[in-house]
N, C-alpha and C positions, 0 to 999 in steps of 0.2 A: 762168401765170408763164412758162413758160418762150417762147411765140409773144413775149410781149410784149418779157424781153428776150435773148434769143436771137441774132433778127440784129442789136441795136446795141450786143452783144457781138464778132458775127463784121465788125462795120466799126468796133473800133476801143476801146468803151465805151458800156456805160449809160449817162445822168443823169439820172434818172427820182427825183424822190419818190416817199415811199410812199404818198401817196394819192392821183398819178400810177397810180401799176399798179393801185391800189385799182380806181379805176375805170377803166380800160380795158379787167379781168380779171372783176371783178363782184366780188372776190372783199372780207370788211370787212379793213378795215387791219390789226387784229391778225393773221389768215391771210399776209397778205403782208409782216408784221415778223415769222412765222417761220419761214415758205419764205426771204428772205432773212436768216437767219440761219445756214437750217439750210443753205443750199448756202455760206455763206460758210464755216462750221466743217468740210465737209467738202473744202472744197477746190475746187469745180465754177469757184465764182468768187475774186474778191478786189477791197476798195474803194481806192483808186488817188487818194482826195482828194475836196475835193467844186468840181463848177464857182462859177464867179461870183455863180450864184443862189444860193449854198448849197445843192443837189442833191447825194449822194454819187455820184460816179464808181464805177466800177464795170468791171473785166478781166477775159480768160479769165487764171488762171495762168501 
């Protein structure tokens, strides 16, 4: 998860759907969902709307 999200977060925002992250990491979609929820809950990142294609946009707090 971190290897997938960190570079995009540092460049200004990660715009990935859960399915994309699951495909890149090899994790189950449910596990990716749990990880994203945990990162949001702990304040490691926050959601800042959605991209035009509907993908959530995550940014650093």
